[in-house]
N, CA, C and O atoms as a Maestro MAE file, in Angstrom:
{
 s_m_m2io_version
 :::
 2.0.0
}

f_m_ct {
 s_m_title
 :::
 protein
 m_atom[348] {
  # First column is atom index #
  i_m_mmod_type
  r_m_x_coord
  r_m_y_coord
  r_m_z_coord
  i_m_residue_number
  s_m_chain_name
  s_m_pdb_residue_name
  s_m_pdb_atom_name
  i_m_atomic_number
  :::
  1 25 -8.841 34.370 37.494 1 A "UNK " " N  " 7
  2 3 -8.307 33.027 37.471 1 A "UNK " " CA " 6
  3 2 -7.510 32.808 38.762 1 A "UNK " " C  " 6
  4 15 -6.706 33.650 39.163 1 A "UNK " " O  " 8
  5 25 -7.749 31.670 39.396 2 A "UNK " " N  " 7
  6 3 -7.018 31.347 40.618 2 A "UNK " " CA " 6
  7 2 -6.066 30.183 40.368 2 A "UNK " " C  " 6
  8 15 -6.237 29.407 39.428 2 A "UNK " " O  " 8
  9 25 -5.082 30.086 41.215 3 A "UNK " " N  " 7
  10 3 -4.103 29.006 41.099 3 A "UNK " " CA " 6
  11 2 -4.802 27.648 41.213 3 A "UNK " " C  " 6
  12 15 -4.437 26.696 40.523 3 A "UNK " " O  " 8
  13 25 -5.792 27.568 42.075 4 A "UNK " " N  " 7
  14 3 -6.491 26.295 42.295 4 A "UNK " " CA " 6
  15 2 -7.241 25.810 41.060 4 A "UNK " " C  " 6
  16 15 -7.543 24.621 40.948 4 A "UNK " " O  " 8
  17 25 -7.546 26.713 40.133 5 A "UNK " " N  " 7
  18 3 -8.236 26.329 38.900 5 A "UNK " " CA " 6
  19 2 -7.311 25.633 37.903 5 A "UNK " " C  " 6
  20 15 -7.781 24.959 36.986 5 A "UNK " " O  " 8
  21 25 -6.018 25.792 38.077 6 A "UNK " " N  " 7
  22 3 -5.056 25.227 37.128 6 A "UNK " " CA " 6
  23 2 -4.955 23.721 37.309 6 A "UNK " " C  " 6
  24 15 -4.873 23.221 38.431 6 A "UNK " " O  " 8
  25 25 -4.961 23.014 36.205 7 A "UNK " " N  " 7
  26 3 -4.830 21.552 36.235 7 A "UNK " " CA " 6
  27 2 -3.469 21.213 35.638 7 A "UNK " " C  " 6
  28 15 -3.283 21.246 34.422 7 A "UNK " " O  " 8
  29 25 -2.530 20.890 36.507 8 A "UNK " " N  " 7
  30 3 -1.162 20.615 36.081 8 A "UNK " " CA " 6
  31 2 -1.039 19.193 35.558 8 A "UNK " " C  " 6
  32 15 -1.701 18.272 36.034 8 A "UNK " " O  " 8
  33 25 -0.168 19.043 34.561 9 A "UNK " " N  " 7
  34 3 0.139 17.739 33.976 9 A "UNK " " CA " 6
  35 2 1.496 17.276 34.487 9 A "UNK " " C  " 6
  36 15 2.397 18.085 34.706 9 A "UNK " " O  " 8
  37 25 1.630 15.989 34.673 10 A "UNK " " N  " 7
  38 3 2.897 15.397 35.082 10 A "UNK " " CA " 6
  39 2 3.804 15.281 33.851 10 A "UNK " " C  " 6
  40 15 3.456 14.604 32.883 10 A "UNK " " O  " 8
  41 25 4.957 15.938 33.891 11 A "UNK " " N  " 7
  42 3 5.916 15.855 32.784 11 A "UNK " " CA " 6
  43 2 7.239 15.252 33.265 11 A "UNK " " C  " 6
  44 15 8.308 15.566 32.742 11 A "UNK " " O  " 8
  45 25 7.142 14.387 34.264 12 A "UNK " " N  " 7
  46 3 8.319 13.776 34.869 12 A "UNK " " CA " 6
  47 2 9.163 12.977 33.881 12 A "UNK " " C  " 6
  48 15 10.387 12.939 34.007 12 A "UNK " " O  " 8
  49 25 8.533 12.348 32.911 13 A "UNK " " N  " 7
  50 3 9.284 11.529 31.955 13 A "UNK " " CA " 6
  51 2 10.281 12.345 31.148 13 A "UNK " " C  " 6
  52 15 11.333 11.835 30.764 13 A "UNK " " O  " 8
  53 25 9.958 13.614 30.886 14 A "UNK " " N  " 7
  54 3 10.844 14.449 30.074 14 A "UNK " " CA " 6
  55 2 11.622 15.486 30.871 14 A "UNK " " C  " 6
  56 15 12.638 15.991 30.393 14 A "UNK " " O  " 8
  57 25 11.157 15.820 32.101 15 A "UNK " " N  " 7
  58 3 11.784 16.907 32.862 15 A "UNK " " CA " 6
  59 2 12.212 16.520 34.274 15 A "UNK " " C  " 6
  60 15 12.590 17.392 35.057 15 A "UNK " " O  " 8
  61 25 12.163 15.245 34.614 16 A "UNK " " N  " 7
  62 3 12.622 14.784 35.916 16 A "UNK " " CA " 6
  63 2 11.487 14.593 36.909 16 A "UNK " " C  " 6
  64 15 10.368 15.064 36.704 16 A "UNK " " O  " 8
  65 25 11.799 13.900 37.976 17 A "UNK " " N  " 7
  66 3 10.812 13.540 38.995 17 A "UNK " " CA " 6
  67 2 10.085 14.760 39.541 17 A "UNK " " C  " 6
  68 15 10.698 15.777 39.868 17 A "UNK " " O  " 8
  69 25 8.755 14.637 39.634 18 A "UNK " " N  " 7
  70 3 7.930 15.681 40.215 18 A "UNK " " CA " 6
  71 2 7.644 16.866 39.306 18 A "UNK " " C  " 6
  72 15 7.022 17.834 39.745 18 A "UNK " " O  " 8
  73 25 8.079 16.818 38.055 19 A "UNK " " N  " 7
  74 3 7.899 17.937 37.127 19 A "UNK " " CA " 6
  75 2 6.436 18.078 36.710 19 A "UNK " " C  " 6
  76 15 5.759 17.091 36.422 19 A "UNK " " O  " 8
  77 25 5.966 19.320 36.686 20 A "UNK " " N  " 7
  78 3 4.588 19.590 36.309 20 A "UNK " " CA " 6
  79 2 4.503 20.801 35.383 20 A "UNK " " C  " 6
  80 15 5.386 21.659 35.376 20 A "UNK " " O  " 8
  81 25 3.424 20.853 34.601 21 A "UNK " " N  " 7
  82 3 3.203 22.003 33.727 21 A "UNK " " CA " 6
  83 2 1.717 22.163 33.442 21 A "UNK " " C  " 6
  84 15 0.939 21.214 33.536 21 A "UNK " " O  " 8
  85 25 1.347 23.387 33.092 22 A "UNK " " N  " 7
  86 3 -0.001 23.682 32.625 22 A "UNK " " CA " 6
  87 2 0.137 24.769 31.571 22 A "UNK " " C  " 6
  88 15 0.999 25.641 31.681 22 A "UNK " " O  " 8
  89 25 -0.711 24.715 30.552 23 A "UNK " " N  " 7
  90 3 -0.691 25.688 29.457 23 A "UNK " " CA " 6
  91 2 -2.044 26.373 29.434 23 A "UNK " " C  " 6
  92 15 -3.077 25.713 29.317 23 A "UNK " " O  " 8
  93 25 -2.043 27.693 29.546 24 A "UNK " " N  " 7
  94 3 -3.274 28.467 29.614 24 A "UNK " " CA " 6
  95 2 -3.381 29.332 28.360 24 A "UNK " " C  " 6
  96 15 -2.474 30.104 28.051 24 A "UNK " " O  " 8
  97 25 -4.485 29.197 27.647 25 A "UNK " " N  " 7
  98 3 -4.726 29.989 26.440 25 A "UNK " " CA " 6
  99 2 -5.785 31.046 26.738 25 A "UNK " " C  " 6
  100 15 -6.855 30.740 27.266 25 A "UNK " " O  " 8
  101 25 -5.472 32.291 26.393 26 A "UNK " " N  " 7
  102 3 -6.406 33.386 26.625 26 A "UNK " " CA " 6
  103 2 -7.015 33.854 25.307 26 A "UNK " " C  " 6
  104 15 -6.411 33.705 24.244 26 A "UNK " " O  " 8
  105 25 -8.213 34.421 25.388 27 A "UNK " " N  " 7
  106 3 -8.920 34.902 24.199 27 A "UNK " " CA " 6
  107 2 -8.210 36.075 23.527 27 A "UNK " " C  " 6
  108 15 -8.446 36.333 22.347 27 A "UNK " " O  " 8
  109 25 -7.346 36.791 24.251 28 A "UNK " " N  " 7
  110 3 -6.632 37.948 23.687 28 A "UNK " " CA " 6
  111 2 -5.426 37.550 22.845 28 A "UNK " " C  " 6
  112 15 -4.698 38.413 22.355 28 A "UNK " " O  " 8
  113 25 -5.209 36.243 22.673 29 A "UNK " " N  " 7
  114 3 -4.103 35.767 21.841 29 A "UNK " " CA " 6
  115 2 -2.862 35.381 22.603 29 A "UNK " " C  " 6
  116 15 -1.935 34.805 22.033 29 A "UNK " " O  " 8
  117 25 -2.829 35.687 23.878 30 A "UNK " " N  " 7
  118 3 -1.681 35.301 24.703 30 A "UNK " " CA " 6
  119 2 -1.883 33.895 25.248 30 A "UNK " " C  " 6
  120 15 -3.003 33.486 25.554 30 A "UNK " " O  " 8
  121 25 -0.792 33.168 25.363 31 A "UNK " " N  " 7
  122 3 -0.777 31.851 25.991 31 A "UNK " " CA " 6
  123 2 0.327 31.870 27.032 31 A "UNK " " C  " 6
  124 15 1.365 32.501 26.835 31 A "UNK " " O  " 8
  125 25 0.102 31.174 28.146 32 A "UNK " " N  " 7
  126 3 1.084 31.149 29.219 32 A "UNK " " CA " 6
  127 2 1.346 29.709 29.637 32 A "UNK " " C  " 6
  128 15 0.421 28.927 29.857 32 A "UNK " " O  " 8
  129 25 2.614 29.384 29.740 33 A "UNK " " N  " 7
  130 3 3.053 28.095 30.252 33 A "UNK " " CA " 6
  131 2 3.521 28.308 31.692 33 A "UNK " " C  " 6
  132 15 4.319 29.204 31.966 33 A "UNK " " O  " 8
  133 25 3.021 27.483 32.601 34 A "UNK " " N  " 7
  134 3 3.446 27.532 34.005 34 A "UNK " " CA " 6
  135 2 4.085 26.189 34.313 34 A "UNK " " C  " 6
  136 15 3.451 25.145 34.163 34 A "UNK " " O  " 8
  137 25 5.337 26.213 34.743 35 A "UNK " " N  " 7
  138 3 6.060 24.963 34.966 35 A "UNK " " CA " 6
  139 2 6.784 24.961 36.303 35 A "UNK " " C  " 6
  140 15 7.090 26.005 36.879 35 A "UNK " " O  " 8
  141 25 7.041 23.765 36.765 36 A "UNK " " N  " 7
  142 3 7.922 23.530 37.903 36 A "UNK " " CA " 6
  143 2 8.660 22.239 37.592 36 A "UNK " " C  " 6
  144 15 8.074 21.157 37.611 36 A "UNK " " O  " 8
  145 25 9.950 22.360 37.304 37 A "UNK " " N  " 7
  146 3 10.783 21.188 37.041 37 A "UNK " " CA " 6
  147 2 12.238 21.541 37.347 37 A "UNK " " C  " 6
  148 15 12.552 22.702 37.608 37 A "UNK " " O  " 8
  149 25 13.103 20.571 37.316 38 A "UNK " " N  " 7
  150 3 14.476 20.782 37.766 38 A "UNK " " CA " 6
  151 2 15.242 21.833 36.980 38 A "UNK " " C  " 6
  152 15 16.290 22.289 37.436 38 A "UNK " " O  " 8
  153 25 14.757 22.226 35.825 39 A "UNK " " N  " 7
  154 3 15.437 23.239 35.020 39 A "UNK " " CA " 6
  155 2 14.775 24.615 35.112 39 A "UNK " " C  " 6
  156 15 15.300 25.581 34.558 39 A "UNK " " O  " 8
  157 25 13.633 24.726 35.800 40 A "UNK " " N  " 7
  158 3 12.915 26.002 35.860 40 A "UNK " " CA " 6
  159 2 13.430 26.866 37.010 40 A "UNK " " C  " 6
  160 15 13.874 26.366 38.043 40 A "UNK " " O  " 8
  161 25 13.354 28.180 36.795 41 A "UNK " " N  " 7
  162 3 13.812 29.137 37.804 41 A "UNK " " CA " 6
  163 2 12.922 29.073 39.039 41 A "UNK " " C  " 6
  164 15 11.720 29.331 38.965 41 A "UNK " " O  " 8
  165 25 13.525 28.725 40.179 42 A "UNK " " N  " 7
  166 3 12.809 28.665 41.440 42 A "UNK " " CA " 6
  167 2 12.350 27.288 41.856 42 A "UNK " " C  " 6
  168 15 11.810 27.114 42.948 42 A "UNK " " O  " 8
  169 25 12.559 26.306 40.995 43 A "UNK " " N  " 7
  170 3 12.036 24.969 41.299 43 A "UNK " " CA " 6
  171 2 12.626 24.378 42.573 43 A "UNK " " C  " 6
  172 15 11.947 23.633 43.279 43 A "UNK " " O  " 8
  173 25 13.875 24.698 42.873 44 A "UNK " " N  " 7
  174 3 14.499 24.170 44.097 44 A "UNK " " CA " 6
  175 2 13.778 24.651 45.350 44 A "UNK " " C  " 6
  176 15 13.871 24.028 46.407 44 A "UNK " " O  " 8
  177 25 13.061 25.762 45.224 45 A "UNK " " N  " 7
  178 3 12.319 26.320 46.354 45 A "UNK " " CA " 6
  179 2 10.817 26.055 46.239 45 A "UNK " " C  " 6
  180 15 10.030 26.637 46.985 45 A "UNK " " O  " 8
  181 25 10.408 25.170 45.300 46 A "UNK " " N  " 7
  182 3 8.998 24.845 45.113 46 A "UNK " " CA " 6
  183 2 8.226 25.928 44.383 46 A "UNK " " C  " 6
  184 15 6.999 25.983 44.465 46 A "UNK " " O  " 8
  185 25 8.939 26.789 43.667 47 A "UNK " " N  " 7
  186 3 8.318 27.903 42.963 47 A "UNK " " CA " 6
  187 2 8.125 27.591 41.479 47 A "UNK " " C  " 6
  188 15 8.588 26.560 40.991 47 A "UNK " " O  " 8
  189 25 7.455 28.469 40.779 48 A "UNK " " N  " 7
  190 3 7.061 28.240 39.399 48 A "UNK " " CA " 6
  191 2 7.715 29.237 38.451 48 A "UNK " " C  " 6
  192 15 8.158 30.313 38.853 48 A "UNK " " O  " 8
  193 25 7.762 28.849 37.187 49 A "UNK " " N  " 7
  194 3 8.264 29.706 36.115 49 A "UNK " " CA " 6
  195 2 7.166 29.843 35.069 49 A "UNK " " C  " 6
  196 15 6.528 28.860 34.692 49 A "UNK " " O  " 8
  197 25 6.954 31.072 34.605 50 A "UNK " " N  " 7
  198 3 5.969 31.340 33.569 50 A "UNK " " CA " 6
  199 2 6.675 31.722 32.279 50 A "UNK " " C  " 6
  200 15 7.664 32.455 32.293 50 A "UNK " " O  " 8
  201 25 6.165 31.228 31.177 51 A "UNK " " N  " 7
  202 3 6.607 31.635 29.852 51 A "UNK " " CA " 6
  203 2 5.396 32.154 29.111 51 A "UNK " " C  " 6
  204 15 4.327 31.546 29.163 51 A "UNK " " O  " 8
  205 25 5.548 33.272 28.423 52 A "UNK " " N  " 7
  206 3 4.419 33.896 27.750 52 A "UNK " " CA " 6
  207 2 4.635 33.866 26.241 52 A "UNK " " C  " 6
  208 15 5.738 34.108 25.752 52 A "UNK " " O  " 8
  209 25 3.557 33.564 25.510 53 A "UNK " " N  " 7
  210 3 3.609 33.453 24.056 53 A "UNK " " CA " 6
  211 2 2.529 34.320 23.422 53 A "UNK " " C  " 6
  212 15 1.437 34.473 23.969 53 A "UNK " " O  " 8
  213 25 2.849 34.881 22.267 54 A "UNK " " N  " 7
  214 3 1.877 35.607 21.452 54 A "UNK " " CA " 6
  215 2 2.211 35.306 20.001 54 A "UNK " " C  " 6
  216 15 3.350 35.489 19.572 54 A "UNK " " O  " 8
  217 25 1.219 34.844 19.244 55 A "UNK " " N  " 7
  218 3 1.440 34.424 17.854 55 A "UNK " " CA " 6
  219 2 2.573 33.400 17.744 55 A "UNK " " C  " 6
  220 15 3.410 33.479 16.845 55 A "UNK " " O  " 8
  221 25 2.587 32.452 18.661 56 A "UNK " " N  " 7
  222 3 3.570 31.361 18.684 56 A "UNK " " CA " 6
  223 2 5.003 31.820 18.907 56 A "UNK " " C  " 6
  224 15 5.940 31.085 18.597 56 A "UNK " " O  " 8
  225 25 5.187 33.023 19.439 57 A "UNK " " N  " 7
  226 3 6.521 33.529 19.771 57 A "UNK " " CA " 6
  227 2 6.564 33.902 21.247 57 A "UNK " " C  " 6
  228 15 5.617 34.476 21.783 57 A "UNK " " O  " 8
  229 25 7.663 33.570 21.886 58 A "UNK " " N  " 7
  230 3 7.816 33.972 23.284 58 A "UNK " " CA " 6
  231 2 7.953 35.488 23.343 58 A "UNK " " C  " 6
  232 15 8.657 36.097 22.538 58 A "UNK " " O  " 8
  233 25 7.263 36.084 24.317 59 A "UNK " " N  " 7
  234 3 7.264 37.535 24.473 59 A "UNK " " CA " 6
  235 2 7.447 37.901 25.945 59 A "UNK " " C  " 6
  236 15 7.276 37.072 26.838 59 A "UNK " " O  " 8
  237 25 7.796 39.152 26.165 60 A "UNK " " N  " 7
  238 3 7.934 39.721 27.500 60 A "UNK " " CA " 6
  239 2 6.770 40.698 27.683 60 A "UNK " " C  " 6
  240 15 6.880 41.856 27.281 60 A "UNK " " O  " 8
  241 25 5.658 40.259 28.281 61 A "UNK " " N  " 7
  242 3 4.452 41.079 28.306 61 A "UNK " " CA " 6
  243 2 4.438 42.192 29.345 61 A "UNK " " C  " 6
  244 15 3.566 43.059 29.308 61 A "UNK " " O  " 8
  245 25 5.389 42.180 30.268 62 A "UNK " " N  " 7
  246 3 5.320 43.134 31.386 62 A "UNK " " CA " 6
  247 2 6.692 43.649 31.798 62 A "UNK " " C  " 6
  248 15 6.935 43.927 32.972 62 A "UNK " " O  " 8
  249 25 7.585 43.774 30.821 63 A "UNK " " N  " 7
  250 3 8.945 44.245 31.116 63 A "UNK " " CA " 6
  251 2 9.639 43.409 32.192 63 A "UNK " " C  " 6
  252 15 10.271 43.937 33.107 63 A "UNK " " O  " 8
  253 25 9.502 42.096 32.054 64 A "UNK " " N  " 7
  254 3 10.198 41.194 32.961 64 A "UNK " " CA " 6
  255 2 11.703 41.232 32.733 64 A "UNK " " C  " 6
  256 15 12.484 40.884 33.619 64 A "UNK " " O  " 8
  257 25 12.100 41.656 31.543 65 A "UNK " " N  " 7
  258 3 13.510 41.619 31.183 65 A "UNK " " CA " 6
  259 2 13.897 40.293 30.556 65 A "UNK " " C  " 6
  260 15 15.072 40.045 30.287 65 A "UNK " " O  " 8
  261 25 12.905 39.438 30.322 66 A "UNK " " N  " 7
  262 3 13.123 38.113 29.743 66 A "UNK " " CA " 6
  263 2 11.770 37.609 29.248 66 A "UNK " " C  " 6
  264 15 10.736 38.209 29.541 66 A "UNK " " O  " 8
  265 25 11.776 36.523 28.508 67 A "UNK " " N  " 7
  266 3 10.522 35.939 28.040 67 A "UNK " " CA " 6
  267 2 9.940 34.978 29.066 67 A "UNK " " C  " 6
  268 15 8.850 34.442 28.865 67 A "UNK " " O  " 8
  269 25 10.656 34.754 30.165 68 A "UNK " " N  " 7
  270 3 10.129 33.937 31.258 68 A "UNK " " CA " 6
  271 2 10.203 34.726 32.555 68 A "UNK " " C  " 6
  272 15 11.028 35.626 32.710 68 A "UNK " " O  " 8
  273 25 9.322 34.370 33.481 69 A "UNK " " N  " 7
  274 3 9.304 34.967 34.814 69 A "UNK " " CA " 6
  275 2 9.394 33.823 35.807 69 A "UNK " " C  " 6
  276 15 8.455 33.040 35.955 69 A "UNK " " O  " 8
  277 25 10.530 33.733 36.486 70 A "UNK " " N  " 7
  278 3 10.751 32.658 37.435 70 A "UNK " " CA " 6
  279 2 10.514 33.084 38.872 70 A "UNK " " C  " 6
  280 15 10.159 34.228 39.155 70 A "UNK " " O  " 8
  281 25 10.720 32.137 39.765 71 A "UNK " " N  " 7
  282 3 10.637 32.344 41.208 71 A "UNK " " CA " 6
  283 2 9.271 32.878 41.629 71 A "UNK " " C  " 6
  284 15 9.183 33.769 42.473 71 A "UNK " " O  " 8
  285 25 8.203 32.331 41.038 72 A "UNK " " N  " 7
  286 3 6.836 32.768 41.342 72 A "UNK " " CA " 6
  287 2 6.162 31.800 42.305 72 A "UNK " " C  " 6
  288 15 6.185 30.586 42.100 72 A "UNK " " O  " 8
  289 25 5.558 32.354 43.365 73 A "UNK " " N  " 7
  290 3 4.744 31.505 44.230 73 A "UNK " " CA " 6
  291 2 3.320 31.465 43.657 73 A "UNK " " C  " 6
  292 15 3.065 32.061 42.611 73 A "UNK " " O  " 8
  293 25 2.409 30.784 44.317 74 A "UNK " " N  " 7
  294 3 1.051 30.631 43.788 74 A "UNK " " CA " 6
  295 2 0.372 31.985 43.587 74 A "UNK " " C  " 6
  296 15 -0.337 32.179 42.599 74 A "UNK " " O  " 8
  297 25 0.577 32.906 44.498 75 A "UNK " " N  " 7
  298 3 -0.010 34.240 44.394 75 A "UNK " " CA " 6
  299 2 0.559 34.993 43.193 75 A "UNK " " C  " 6
  300 15 -0.176 35.674 42.478 75 A "UNK " " O  " 8
  301 25 1.862 34.870 42.974 76 A "UNK " " N  " 7
  302 3 2.495 35.499 41.810 76 A "UNK " " CA " 6
  303 2 1.937 34.931 40.510 76 A "UNK " " C  " 6
  304 15 1.669 35.675 39.566 76 A "UNK " " O  " 8
  305 25 1.763 33.616 40.461 77 A "UNK " " N  " 7
  306 3 1.218 32.964 39.263 77 A "UNK " " CA " 6
  307 2 -0.164 33.536 38.962 77 A "UNK " " C  " 6
  308 15 -0.458 33.883 37.818 77 A "UNK " " O  " 8
  309 25 -1.014 33.635 39.987 78 A "UNK " " N  " 7
  310 3 -2.341 34.213 39.801 78 A "UNK " " CA " 6
  311 2 -2.251 35.644 39.279 78 A "UNK " " C  " 6
  312 15 -2.947 36.012 38.333 78 A "UNK " " O  " 8
  313 25 -1.396 36.441 39.897 79 A "UNK " " N  " 7
  314 3 -1.242 37.836 39.488 79 A "UNK " " CA " 6
  315 2 -0.884 37.936 38.013 79 A "UNK " " C  " 6
  316 15 -1.532 38.665 37.263 79 A "UNK " " O  " 8
  317 25 0.153 37.201 37.593 80 A "UNK " " N  " 7
  318 3 0.621 37.324 36.213 80 A "UNK " " CA " 6
  319 2 -0.372 36.757 35.212 80 A "UNK " " C  " 6
  320 15 -0.517 37.298 34.116 80 A "UNK " " O  " 8
  321 25 -1.061 35.675 35.567 81 A "UNK " " N  " 7
  322 3 -2.078 35.139 34.660 81 A "UNK " " CA " 6
  323 2 -3.193 36.163 34.452 81 A "UNK " " C  " 6
  324 15 -3.629 36.383 33.322 81 A "UNK " " O  " 8
  325 25 -3.646 36.775 35.513 82 A "UNK " " N  " 7
  326 3 -4.720 37.765 35.397 82 A "UNK " " CA " 6
  327 2 -4.246 39.030 34.702 82 A "UNK " " C  " 6
  328 15 -5.011 39.661 33.972 82 A "UNK " " O  " 8
  329 25 -2.999 39.406 34.918 83 A "UNK " " N  " 7
  330 3 -2.411 40.560 34.220 83 A "UNK " " CA " 6
  331 2 -2.392 40.314 32.709 83 A "UNK " " C  " 6
  332 15 -2.822 41.160 31.924 83 A "UNK " " O  " 8
  333 25 -1.888 39.146 32.318 84 A "UNK " " N  " 7
  334 3 -1.772 38.808 30.894 84 A "UNK " " CA " 6
  335 2 -3.145 38.636 30.262 84 A "UNK " " C  " 6
  336 15 -3.365 39.037 29.119 84 A "UNK " " O  " 8
  337 25 -4.066 38.038 31.010 85 A "UNK " " N  " 7
  338 3 -5.435 37.869 30.505 85 A "UNK " " CA " 6
  339 2 -6.076 39.220 30.189 85 A "UNK " " C  " 6
  340 15 -6.883 39.314 29.264 85 A "UNK " " O  " 8
  341 25 -5.731 40.260 30.938 86 A "UNK " " N  " 7
  342 3 -6.328 41.591 30.770 86 A "UNK " " CA " 6
  343 2 -5.652 42.443 29.697 86 A "UNK " " C  " 6
  344 15 -6.125 43.541 29.403 86 A "UNK " " O  " 8
  345 25 -4.562 41.963 29.108 87 A "UNK " " N  " 7
  346 3 -3.864 42.765 28.093 87 A "UNK " " CA " 6
  347 2 -4.728 42.959 26.849 87 A "UNK " " C  " 6
  348 15 -4.299 43.608 25.895 87 A "UNK " " O  " 8
  :::
 }
 m_bond[347] {
  # First column is bond index #
  i_m_from
  i_m_to
  i_m_order
  :::
  1 1 2 1
  2 2 3 1
  3 3 4 2
  4 3 5 1
  5 5 6 1
  6 6 7 1
  7 7 8 2
  8 7 9 1
  9 9 10 1
  10 10 11 1
  11 11 12 2
  12 11 13 1
  13 13 14 1
  14 14 15 1
  15 15 16 2
  16 15 17 1
  17 17 18 1
  18 18 19 1
  19 19 20 2
  20 19 21 1
  21 21 22 1
  22 22 23 1
  23 23 24 2
  24 23 25 1
  25 25 26 1
  26 26 27 1
  27 27 28 2
  28 27 29 1
  29 29 30 1
  30 30 31 1
  31 31 32 2
  32 31 33 1
  33 33 34 1
  34 34 35 1
  35 35 36 2
  36 35 37 1
  37 37 38 1
  38 38 39 1
  39 39 40 2
  40 39 41 1
  41 41 42 1
  42 42 43 1
  43 43 44 2
  44 43 45 1
  45 45 46 1
  46 46 47 1
  47 47 48 2
  48 47 49 1
  49 49 50 1
  50 50 51 1
  51 51 52 2
  52 51 53 1
  53 53 54 1
  54 54 55 1
  55 55 56 2
  56 55 57 1
  57 57 58 1
  58 58 59 1
  59 59 60 2
  60 59 61 1
  61 61 62 1
  62 62 63 1
  63 63 64 2
  64 63 65 1
  65 65 66 1
  66 66 67 1
  67 67 68 2
  68 67 69 1
  69 69 70 1
  70 70 71 1
  71 71 72 2
  72 71 73 1
  73 73 74 1
  74 74 75 1
  75 75 76 2
  76 75 77 1
  77 77 78 1
  78 78 79 1
  79 79 80 2
  80 79 81 1
  81 81 82 1
  82 82 83 1
  83 83 84 2
  84 83 85 1
  85 85 86 1
  86 86 87 1
  87 87 88 2
  88 87 89 1
  89 89 90 1
  90 90 91 1
  91 91 92 2
  92 91 93 1
  93 93 94 1
  94 94 95 1
  95 95 96 2
  96 95 97 1
  97 97 98 1
  98 98 99 1
  99 99 100 2
  100 99 101 1
  101 101 102 1
  102 102 103 1
  103 103 104 2
  104 103 105 1
  105 105 106 1
  106 106 107 1
  107 107 108 2
  108 107 109 1
  109 109 110 1
  110 110 111 1
  111 111 112 2
  112 111 113 1
  113 113 114 1
  114 114 115 1
  115 115 116 2
  116 115 117 1
  117 117 118 1
  118 118 119 1
  119 119 120 2
  120 119 121 1
  121 121 122 1
  122 122 123 1
  123 123 124 2
  124 123 125 1
  125 125 126 1
  126 126 127 1
  127 127 128 2
  128 127 129 1
  129 129 130 1
  130 130 131 1
  131 131 132 2
  132 131 133 1
  133 133 134 1
  134 134 135 1
  135 135 136 2
  136 135 137 1
  137 137 138 1
  138 138 139 1
  139 139 140 2
  140 139 141 1
  141 141 142 1
  142 142 143 1
  143 143 144 2
  144 143 145 1
  145 145 146 1
  146 146 147 1
  147 147 148 2
  148 147 149 1
  149 149 150 1
  150 150 151 1
  151 151 152 2
  152 151 153 1
  153 153 154 1
  154 154 155 1
  155 155 156 2
  156 155 157 1
  157 157 158 1
  158 158 159 1
  159 159 160 2
  160 159 161 1
  161 161 162 1
  162 162 163 1
  163 163 164 2
  164 163 165 1
  165 165 166 1
  166 166 167 1
  167 167 168 2
  168 167 169 1
  169 169 170 1
  170 170 171 1
  171 171 172 2
  172 171 173 1
  173 173 174 1
  174 174 175 1
  175 175 176 2
  176 175 177 1
  177 177 178 1
  178 178 179 1
  179 179 180 2
  180 179 181 1
  181 181 182 1
  182 182 183 1
  183 183 184 2
  184 183 185 1
  185 185 186 1
  186 186 187 1
  187 187 188 2
  188 187 189 1
  189 189 190 1
  190 190 191 1
  191 191 192 2
  192 191 193 1
  193 193 194 1
  194 194 195 1
  195 195 196 2
  196 195 197 1
  197 197 198 1
  198 198 199 1
  199 199 200 2
  200 199 201 1
  201 201 202 1
  202 202 203 1
  203 203 204 2
  204 203 205 1
  205 205 206 1
  206 206 207 1
  207 207 208 2
  208 207 209 1
  209 209 210 1
  210 210 211 1
  211 211 212 2
  212 211 213 1
  213 213 214 1
  214 214 215 1
  215 215 216 2
  216 215 217 1
  217 217 218 1
  218 218 219 1
  219 219 220 2
  220 219 221 1
  221 221 222 1
  222 222 223 1
  223 223 224 2
  224 223 225 1
  225 225 226 1
  226 226 227 1
  227 227 228 2
  228 227 229 1
  229 229 230 1
  230 230 231 1
  231 231 232 2
  232 231 233 1
  233 233 234 1
  234 234 235 1
  235 235 236 2
  236 235 237 1
  237 237 238 1
  238 238 239 1
  239 239 240 2
  240 239 241 1
  241 241 242 1
  242 242 243 1
  243 243 244 2
  244 243 245 1
  245 245 246 1
  246 246 247 1
  247 247 248 2
  248 247 249 1
  249 249 250 1
  250 250 251 1
  251 251 252 2
  252 251 253 1
  253 253 254 1
  254 254 255 1
  255 255 256 2
  256 255 257 1
  257 257 258 1
  258 258 259 1
  259 259 260 2
  260 259 261 1
  261 261 262 1
  262 262 263 1
  263 263 264 2
  264 263 265 1
  265 265 266 1
  266 266 267 1
  267 267 268 2
  268 267 269 1
  269 269 270 1
  270 270 271 1
  271 271 272 2
  272 271 273 1
  273 273 274 1
  274 274 275 1
  275 275 276 2
  276 275 277 1
  277 277 278 1
  278 278 279 1
  279 279 280 2
  280 279 281 1
  281 281 282 1
  282 282 283 1
  283 283 284 2
  284 283 285 1
  285 285 286 1
  286 286 287 1
  287 287 288 2
  288 287 289 1
  289 289 290 1
  290 290 291 1
  291 291 292 2
  292 291 293 1
  293 293 294 1
  294 294 295 1
  295 295 296 2
  296 295 297 1
  297 297 298 1
  298 298 299 1
  299 299 300 2
  300 299 301 1
  301 301 302 1
  302 302 303 1
  303 303 304 2
  304 303 305 1
  305 305 306 1
  306 306 307 1
  307 307 308 2
  308 307 309 1
  309 309 310 1
  310 310 311 1
  311 311 312 2
  312 311 313 1
  313 313 314 1
  314 314 315 1
  315 315 316 2
  316 315 317 1
  317 317 318 1
  318 318 319 1
  319 319 320 2
  320 319 321 1
  321 321 322 1
  322 322 323 1
  323 323 324 2
  324 323 325 1
  325 325 326 1
  326 326 327 1
  327 327 328 2
  328 327 329 1
  329 329 330 1
  330 330 331 1
  331 331 332 2
  332 331 333 1
  333 333 334 1
  334 334 335 1
  335 335 336 2
  336 335 337 1
  337 337 338 1
  338 338 339 1
  339 339 340 2
  340 339 341 1
  341 341 342 1
  342 342 343 1
  343 343 344 2
  344 343 345 1
  345 345 346 1
  346 346 347 1
  347 347 348 2
  :::
 }
}
């Protein structure tokens, strides 16, 4: 999966100007939310935050130390999506 394949939705009405998100569902049961908005980690630098879910619960799939992984550039987003997809 590449970053360019992601189709982001505009969530500006609920998260402020320029806010975007995409939700990716994998066949292994994991789902990942990728966001960039004024409340996400790294948004001030144009970076993304990922949240990972399994069975409708937020999880830490790779010892991030949290259920979200912030400060991700496009390459990081690709890495983590492919990592989670392979679990």
